[in-house]
MITORBA-632682 format. One record per residue (C-alpha): x, y, z. Coordinates in nm, 3 decimals. Each point is the difference from the previous one (the first is absolute). Example, Ala and Ser with C-alpha at 12.3 -4.5 7.8 and 13.67 -1.06 7.14 Angstrom:
PT,x,y,z
PT,1.230,-0.450,0.780 $
PT,0.137,0.344,-0.066 $
This chain:
PT,x,y,z
PT,-0.010,-0.023,-0.031 $
PT,0.130,0.348,-0.050 $
PT,-0.145,0.205,0.283 $
PT,-0.133,-0.150,0.291 $
PT,-0.155,0.210,0.293 $
PT,-0.056,-0.243,0.342 $
PT,-0.151,0.102,0.335 $
PT,0.039,0.379,-0.111 $
PT,-0.125,0.213,0.314 $
PT,0.040,0.364,-0.067 $
PT,-0.196,0.354,0.111 $
PT,0.043,0.369,0.093 $
PT,0.062,0.042,0.367 $
PT,-0.160,-0.151,0.242 $
PT,-0.313,-0.126,-0.282 $
PT,0.108,-0.324,-0.118 $
PT,-0.147,-0.049,-0.344 $
PT,0.141,-0.302,-0.139 $
PT,-0.041,-0.346,0.184 $
PT,0.199,-0.257,-0.135 $
PT,-0.038,0.030,-0.356 $
PT,0.152,-0.211,-0.261 $
PT,0.046,-0.112,-0.373 $
PT,0.220,-0.090,-0.276 $
PT,0.024,0.106,-0.355 $
PT,0.188,-0.110,-0.267 $
PT,0.171,0.135,-0.371 $
PT,-0.274,-0.004,-0.226 $
PT,-0.273,0.012,0.244 $
PT,-0.258,0.235,0.086 $
PT,-0.134,0.031,0.355 $
PT,-0.274,0.198,0.072 $
PT,-0.097,0.182,0.379 $
PT,-0.320,0.099,0.044 $
PT,-0.211,0.072,0.324 $
PT,-0.220,0.300,0.117 $
PT,0.171,0.329,0.095 $
PT,0.160,-0.017,0.314 $
PT,0.080,-0.384,-0.033 $
PT,0.372,0.097,-0.050 $
PT,0.143,-0.056,-0.344 $
PT,0.152,0.358,-0.065 $
PT,0.170,-0.042,0.386 $
PT,0.099,-0.357,-0.140 $
PT,0.135,0.139,-0.330 $
PT,0.172,0.279,0.223 $
PT,0.190,-0.302,0.261 $
PT,0.129,-0.178,-0.309 $
PT,0.141,0.288,-0.166 $
PT,0.155,0.134,0.332 $
PT,-0.181,0.309,0.040 $
PT,-0.087,-0.115,0.353 $
PT,0.207,-0.279,0.171 $
PT,-0.228,-0.329,0.096 $
PT,0.026,-0.076,0.344 $
PT,-0.028,-0.347,-0.048 $
PT,0.076,-0.267,-0.305 $
PT,0.198,-0.008,-0.335 $
PT,0.036,0.100,-0.350 $
PT,0.216,-0.163,-0.245 $
PT,0.019,0.099,-0.373 $
PT,0.218,-0.281,-0.205 $
PT,0.158,-0.203,0.320 $
PT,0.109,0.390,0.160 $
PT,-0.193,0.073,0.368 $
PT,-0.065,0.344,-0.089 $
PT,-0.184,0.117,0.319 $
PT,-0.007,0.313,0.076 $
PT,0.272,0.119,-0.211 $
PT,-0.045,0.373,-0.104 $
PT,-0.252,0.062,-0.276 $
PT,0.305,0.195,-0.165 $
PT,0.175,-0.359,-0.039 $
PT,-0.300,-0.154,-0.129 $
PT,0.033,0.059,-0.381 $
PT,0.387,-0.103,0.021 $
PT,-0.144,-0.361,0.160 $
PT,-0.252,-0.039,-0.267 $
PT,-0.324,0.109,0.164 $
PT,-0.193,0.311,-0.142 $
PT,-0.330,0.151,0.170 $
PT,-0.236,0.229,-0.248 $
PT,-0.186,0.160,0.272 $
PT,-0.335,0.111,0.006 $
PT,-0.113,0.352,-0.160 $
PT,0.314,-0.031,-0.255 $
PT,0.188,0.238,0.158 $
PT,0.198,0.101,-0.304 $
PT,0.209,0.298,0.067 $
PT,-0.213,0.281,-0.200 $
PT,0.244,0.261,-0.075 $
PT,0.236,-0.256,-0.120 $
PT,-0.051,-0.130,-0.391 $
PT,-0.094,-0.357,-0.073 $
PT,0.337,-0.085,-0.129 $
PT,0.156,0.142,0.357 $
PT,-0.277,-0.223,0.132 $
PT,0.109,-0.296,-0.121 $
PT,0.364,0.060,0.019 $
PT,-0.034,0.059,0.416 $
PT,-0.122,-0.382,-0.044 $
PT,0.314,-0.075,-0.114 $
PT,0.215,0.153,0.277 $
PT,0.113,-0.407,0.112 $
PT,0.138,-0.039,-0.397 $
PT,0.208,0.297,0.086 $
PT,-0.274,0.153,-0.315 $
PT,0.053,-0.269,-0.222 $
PT,-0.406,-0.113,0.024 $
PT,-0.209,-0.159,-0.314 $
PT,-0.176,0.329,-0.144 $
PT,-0.078,-0.175,-0.352 $
PT,-0.126,-0.284,0.198 $
PT,-0.284,0.246,0.261 $
PT,-0.073,0.177,-0.378 $
PT,-0.103,-0.333,-0.159 $
PT,-0.240,-0.110,0.305 $
PT,-0.121,0.371,0.002 $
PT,0.099,0.169,-0.321 $
PT,-0.249,0.278,0.033 $
PT,0.247,0.123,0.240 $
PT,0.257,0.041,-0.305 $
PT,-0.192,0.349,-0.122 $
PT,0.012,0.094,0.394 $
PT,0.361,-0.027,0.077 $
PT,0.085,0.343,0.066 $
PT,-0.320,0.107,0.149 $
PT,-0.009,0.084,0.371 $
PT,-0.155,-0.322,0.141 $
PT,-0.273,0.206,0.218 $
PT,-0.177,0.098,-0.292 $
PT,-0.073,-0.340,-0.134 $
PT,-0.315,-0.225,0.035 $
PT,-0.066,-0.217,0.297 $
PT,0.075,-0.294,-0.277 $
PT,0.272,0.147,-0.031 $
PT,0.126,0.105,0.280 $
PT,0.030,-0.410,0.133 $
PT,0.160,-0.055,-0.308 $
PT,0.263,0.186,0.070 $
PT,-0.014,-0.160,0.352 $
PT,0.024,-0.327,-0.093 $
PT,0.239,0.067,-0.275 $
PT,0.231,0.185,0.267 $
PT,-0.001,-0.311,0.229 $
PT,0.089,-0.252,-0.346 $
PT,0.266,0.239,-0.038 $
PT,0.222,-0.187,0.285 $
PT,-0.057,-0.311,-0.196 $
PT,-0.193,-0.155,0.301 $
PT,-0.020,-0.372,0.124 $
PT,-0.359,0.025,0.186 $
PT,-0.250,0.334,-0.024 $
PT,-0.208,0.113,0.249 $
PT,-0.331,0.256,-0.170 $
PT,-0.233,0.108,0.275 $
PT,-0.311,0.068,-0.163 $
PT,0.106,0.115,-0.358 $
PT,-0.365,0.046,-0.135 $
PT,-0.088,0.234,0.244 $
PT,-0.196,0.297,-0.155 $
PT,0.066,-0.108,-0.356 $
PT,-0.259,-0.068,-0.236 $
PT,-0.065,-0.361,-0.118 $
PT,0.134,-0.026,-0.356 $
PT,0.371,0.122,0.190 $
PT,-0.103,-0.245,0.302 $
PT,0.025,-0.266,-0.268 $
PT,0.280,0.123,-0.209 $
PT,0.263,0.043,0.324 $
PT,-0.140,-0.401,0.129 $
PT,0.076,-0.099,-0.310 $
PT,0.377,0.131,0.005 $
PT,0.032,-0.137,0.336 $
PT,-0.152,-0.345,-0.156 $
PT,0.247,0.072,-0.269 $
PT,0.362,0.053,0.242 $
PT,-0.132,-0.312,0.237 $
PT,0.079,-0.208,-0.322 $
PT,0.261,0.182,-0.203 $
PT,0.228,0.118,0.269 $
PT,-0.092,-0.277,0.247 $
PT,-0.078,0.247,0.250 $
PT,-0.153,-0.074,0.342 $
PT,-0.270,0.224,0.052 $
PT,-0.204,0.086,0.316 $
PT,-0.312,0.186,-0.053 $
PT,-0.188,0.171,0.216 $
PT,-0.346,0.071,-0.171 $
PT,-0.314,0.187,0.124 $
PT,-0.134,-0.134,-0.349 $
PT,-0.043,-0.374,0.075 $
PT,-0.128,-0.026,-0.325 $
PT,0.251,0.197,-0.146 $
PT,0.268,-0.275,0.130 $
PT,-0.188,-0.305,0.038 $
PT,0.035,0.025,-0.378 $
PT,0.405,-0.036,-0.029 $
PT,0.082,-0.126,0.369 $
PT,0.106,-0.334,0.020 $
PT,-0.066,-0.044,0.370 $
PT,-0.135,0.227,0.266 $
PT,0.026,0.076,0.307 $
PT,-0.336,0.173,0.193 $
PT,0.070,0.196,0.335 $
PT,-0.183,0.092,0.265 $
PT,0.072,0.264,0.353 $
PT,0.381,-0.099,-0.130 $
PT,0.010,-0.360,-0.043 $
PT,-0.017,-0.259,-0.243 $
PT,-0.360,-0.133,-0.004 $
PT,0.007,-0.223,-0.328 $
PT,0.195,-0.102,-0.300 $
PT,-0.001,-0.140,-0.320 $
PT,-0.067,0.028,-0.366 $
PT,-0.228,0.246,-0.107 $
PT,-0.252,-0.233,-0.139 $
PT,-0.010,-0.149,0.332 $
PT,-0.073,0.319,0.191 $
PT,-0.238,0.111,-0.222 $
PT,-0.200,-0.303,0.079 $
PT,-0.020,0.063,0.393 $
PT,-0.287,0.241,0.088 $
PT,0.188,0.160,0.225 $
PT,0.243,0.187,-0.251 $
PT,-0.328,0.010,-0.268 $
PT,-0.169,0.194,0.164 $
PT,0.243,0.207,0.203 $
PT,0.196,0.049,-0.312 $
PT,-0.148,-0.028,-0.335 $
PT,-0.375,0.140,0.108 $
PT,-0.157,-0.351,-0.099 $
PT,0.096,0.020,-0.369 $
PT,0.198,-0.229,-0.196 $
PT,0.396,0.070,-0.040 $
């Protein structure tokens, strides 16, 4: 397994959020993490990527223990984190935003590969990232993460605030990345329907714990998943 999380506890000060969370993701696999607001999904990504320090448990990537390592070291280890709300540098050009993702590669990231995935960015390279549409900013954020040539990529709500057509485009790119670059993809997503269409396996979190695991096909057959996250409609 490429990314292994075992017995992870984390929180903020005296507030415990994650409780004994564990899962594994292999190269060439997409693991969707779903759950209601407050389930601990974003805290999970923050704990894995070092933005907060776990109080217990381990995170390993390609056999290396990275638990609690400084965030700025993670890209060098092969892990990138695409945060919620994109967080592009608004006054910098698209090109400069992308190149910042390649700092661990001393500026030698593969821009052409990113533009092949997101061709609409080609005409935007000199444009300030803050002037792009939400969908284009999300493409920049994902592209920036890919510039570090990771073995595992974590994405926090990449569909948030985007039109359905753009969501489909983003999900198609993630599916391609998984296969073509053999990435391990950890996808936190409120849009369960969209994430289940591309995920190989899924984890349902509830109150900071892993409540259910299985394939999307298995999980949608469970009434508690179907009714809570799919509105009673088919995927």
